[in-house]
Every structure is written in structure tokens, then in C-alpha cells.
N, C-alpha and C positions, 0 to 999 in steps of 0.2 A: 179318805182319798188317797191315791198313790203319790208317793213322793217323787220329784223330780231330780234325777242324777245321771251322771254320764253312764252310758253302757261301759262295762268292761272291755278293756283293749283286746281281751281273748275273742271277742265277738268277730272283729274284722281284722285284727292287726294293725289298726290304724289309730290315731288319736281320736278320742270322743269329738263328733261333730259340735261346731259352734252354733249358739243360737242365730235363728234368722231373725235378726231385731228389726229390719223393716217390716217383715210379715207380722211380727208380734206388735209393733207400733200399729200398723193398720187395723188389727184385730181391737186393739183397744180404741181406736178412732171410730170403727164400726159399732162399737158397744155403746160408746158416748153419743153417736148419731141416732142409734135405735132408741136409747133412754129419752133423748131430747125429742124426738118424733112421738114417742109414747106420751109425752107431757103435753104435746102440742096436737090436740085432736084435729084441727082444721087442716093442718099440713098433712097429717097422716092419712086422713079420709081422702083428700085432694089427690094425693099421689096414689092411693089405691084405686081410686075411680079410674085414674089415667092408664094404668097398666092393665086394670081388669076389663076396660073395655075391649082389649085385644083378645080376650079370651073366646068368645064365639067366632072369630075370624079363622082359627087355627086349632080347634079344640083337640085334634090328634096330637098335634105338635107340644102343646102345653101338657097334654096328659103323659106323653113319652117322657118328657122332662121331668115332670112330677115323680114319676116311677124310676128314672134314673137316679134322683136323689134319695132313694131307699137306702138305709143301711146296708140291707141284703144285695140291692144292685151294685153299690159301691164296693162290696166286700167281693163280689163275682168280677166285676171287669178291672179291678185293681190287683187282684192276687191270682187269678185263672192262669196267668202267664207268668208268674213271678218266682217260678220254682227255683230259678238261680238267683233270686234276690229275696232271701227270706226275712230280712229287716223290714222290708215293706210290710209284708203280712203282720209282722211282730208290731209295729207302728201302728197300724191300722186298727188292730186289735185293742190296744190301749187306747186309742182314741174313741173306739165304739163303746168301750166299757166305761172309761172315767168320762169322756164329754157326754156319753148318753145319761149317765147318773147325775151329771150337773145340770144338763137342759132338763131332765124330770125334776130336779129339785125346784129350778127356776119356774117352770111351769105350776108347781103347787103353792109357791110362795109369791109368786107374781101374777095372780090369777087375771085373765083377760078373756072377753068374750071374742069368739071368732067374727068375722064381718057378717056371717048369714045371719048370725043371732042379733048382732048389734044393728045391721042395716035392714034385714028382711029380705026375701026373694024379689020383691018388686023393685028394689034399688040396687041390685047387683046382679052380675052373671055366676052363675056355678057351673063349673066344668066337673063330671064325676060325682061322688058322693058328698052331699053337703055335710060340713062339719061345723060343730056349734061350740065346743068348749076346749079349753087348754091351748089357746093361741100363741101365746109368748113362751119360748121363742119359737122359731121355725126351726125344726129339726133337720129338714131337708136342706135347707141353707147351711146349716152348721156342717152337715156331713159334706156338702158340695165344697165348701170352703177349707175345711180340714183336709181334704184331698188336694185341693190346690196348694197348701202350704206343706204337705207331705211330699208332693211332687218338686215344689220349688227347692226344699231341703235336699231332696235326692238329686236334682240338677246340680245344685251347688257341689255337693259332695263328688259328683262325676267331673266337674270342671276342675276341682282343687286337685282330686287324686286320681283321675282317670279311672274311676272305678266302673265296673260295669252296670250301666243302669237302665239298658234297653232304650226303646223308642222314646219314653217319656222324658228321659234324661236330655232331652233336646229343646231347642228354642221353640220349634214347630210344636211339641208334645205340650209344652208349657203354656203356649198360646191358646191351643185346643182346651187344655184344661181350664184356663181362664174364662173362656167363651161358655163352656159347660157351666161352671159354677154360676157364672151370672144368669145364664138361661134357667137354671134350676131355682134360683132365688126369685126370678121374675115370675117363673111358672106359678109359684105358691100365691102370688097376687092374681094372676091371670085366671086360675081356676076358682079363686075366690075363697080359698082356705086361709089365708095370712094376711096382717097388715104389714106395710112396709116396715113398721118398727120391729116387728117379729122377725122380717127377714134380716135387718140390720142387726139385731143383737145375735140371731143365728149365726150370720156370717162371722161376727166378732169371736164368737165362741170356738168357732170352727177354726179361724186364723191363730187364736191363742193355742188351742191344743194341739193342732197340727203342728205348731212351731215347736212345742215343747216335747213332742212326742219322741223325736230321736234321741233326746237325754233322759228319758223317763225311765223308772223303775216299774216293772222288771224287763223293759223291752229287750236289754242284752240276753238275759237267760231266756226269753221267748225265742229270739233270734238262734241263740245255739239249739234250742231244741227242735227248731223247724228246719235246721241244717242236717239232722240226723234221720235215719230211717223211720223211726218212731213218729217223730213229728210230722215228717212228709207225708205218712200214712194218715195221720190226723187230719191234715191239710185235704188230703184226697177224699176222705170220707165226710169232711166238713162241706166241700164243693159239691159233692155228690147229693148231700142233703138240701143244699142251697138250689140245684137246679130243680129239684122235686118240688120246693116250696114256691119258687119264682114262677113256675110253669103253672101254677094254679089259676088259669085264666078262668073266667066265667064259662066259655065254651068248652074247655076241657072237662070242667067239672060237670057239666050237664052231659056230656057225653059219656062220662064214667059212672054217672049216677050218684056223685057225690055232693051235689048241690043241695042237698038236705042236711048234710053233716055239719054241725055247729063247727068242728075243729077245722073243715075244709073252707067253709066260708071265711073263716077268721085269716085264712092265707090270702084272700082277695085284697088287691090293692087299693080298690074302690075307683079305678080308671080303666074301663073296658077298652076304650079306644087304645090304650097302650099295649094290648095283648101281643100284637107282632114282636114288639121289643122284649116282652116277657119271654117269649119264645126263643129269640136270638139270645137272651142272657141265659137260658136254661142250656141252650147249646154249648155256650161258652163255657159255663159251670161244669158240664160234662167233659169237655176238652180240657179243662184246667184239672179236674180230678185225675184224668188219664196222665197228664204231664206230671203232677206231684208223685202218683203212685209209681211211675217209670223212674222218676228221680230218686225216688226211695230204693228201688231195685238196683239202680245203678250204683248207690252209696253203700248197699249192703254188699254187692258183689265187689267192690273195691276195698271194702273192710276185710 
């Protein structure tokens, strides 16, 4: 696992950011709450049913929130317009890689059946594709709360050093990110994919890794790379590929005759009601690819 160390001062010309201790403490509390719920089956199931009952009332909303919690979706909406803030993309890359590996390790060493397998279809509601294995932790919740921690840290640096942080480095942006993170975590219960314990542990992991990301190695080196034309072109290419992947809705695959291809089916999110959001994200990714490419051209001309 990557070590945690302050990025070089060459990255931003400012001292390394301090750890966000409140977010880190909140993450540890969420982890403890999730493990307690996992050991208390009655409370875990009761909370699950309370939220899962909301699923049939707004299936499109819960589907969209679940898709918004995908790492691919988060990558698009957090980096597409961050060409002037390369550290955001670098920190998110670290979270996706290191946090994803940790979540995968937990899934394999703390096996837990999904609600669909444990309860059966007659005792719960399912929105989208029914999942049966690898319940603990919720990767969507981890991604959502990691983003919240990243944006919290960005706002703190914006306040302390008057850095350029974009609209997310505002109180309104942070409130919106908090509501989105909570909505994504609840959506995993509403669609029948996870237990409350899974969502709590996922949220805890997200807060922990999101808090550590600004000081993690090699975020500083990645930030410097993404500040240069070569790195900016890589970002443009990555966002272009992201646009193609997120646009793989059932309707589009059927229209293009690719629905029978295994590789194309693997791109489906499992939530067809979220197709409009996927198309919006695809357009956002295309716009981001253009912005990062244009930034590389400007940097090359300046050099």
C-alpha cells in the first residue's frame, strides 16, 4: 500500500496541507458504527428495511444516485472541469487505486451476503440488477464520502491560502457534496444492494482515505505530471475513454448492435433507469477532455 507523506512544496509552492482531523475522526466513527451494526443483525436488518421501503417510490432517483456513486462517474464530474486544479485529479487517482484495493481486500476477507441472498426477493425490494455476493463494504459509499473528504480539504486550503478552488471550494459546494454522499449511501439500501453496515464501513473508508490523500505519496509527483502538457493530454484521453464507457446504456448498445458483445455488456451499470444521467456524464466527460487538451496546448505554447 502507498505510504502517506506530504507532497513536495514544489507542487504548489505552499506548505504541505494539514490533515483534516475531524473528517478522519468521523471516518473512524463510521467504521466502528458499521462493525457494530454488522455484529447486531436485528438492528442492521431493521434499518435496511426502513430505507429499502423507499425504493419502489422513486426508482429512477435511487438508480441515478447509485450510478453517481460509481468510481467512473465520480472521476468524470470531479475532474472534467479541474484542468486548473491538477491536485484534485491526482488525489482522486490515489483514492481510487489505494482505496479500491483496500475495499477489495475487505470484501475478500470479510465475506458477507447481499440482502437479496440473505432475505430473498419476497422480503425486500430490488431496483436494477439483483446482486448476491461481496456485500461488505459498499464501494459506492466509500467513493461518495472520499469525494466529500477531498472537497472538504480543498475548501480548507481555499480558505487558508486563498487558492483557486472553483465552485466546490465554497460552503454551498460542500453542502451539496454532503447531500450527494448521503444520498448515494442511502441509495445502496434503497435499491437492495447493501446493508446499513456496508454503507457505514464504506463511508468510513472513504473519509479516511479522502482525508489522507492530500498528503499521500505519490500525489505530489502526479500533480506535477498533470500540470504539464503530457499529463494534461493523458487526462484528455482518459476522459474521452470515460465518456465512451459511461455512455454504454442498454438503449445505446441495442441501437449500435453491441448488446450481444460480452465486453459491451460489462460496461452496463445495472441501472437502466439512470440512462439519462449516464448521457449527461458522457457529455461532461467530452467537455472535460476538450478542456484538458486545450490546457495542454496553452501550456505548450507558453513553454
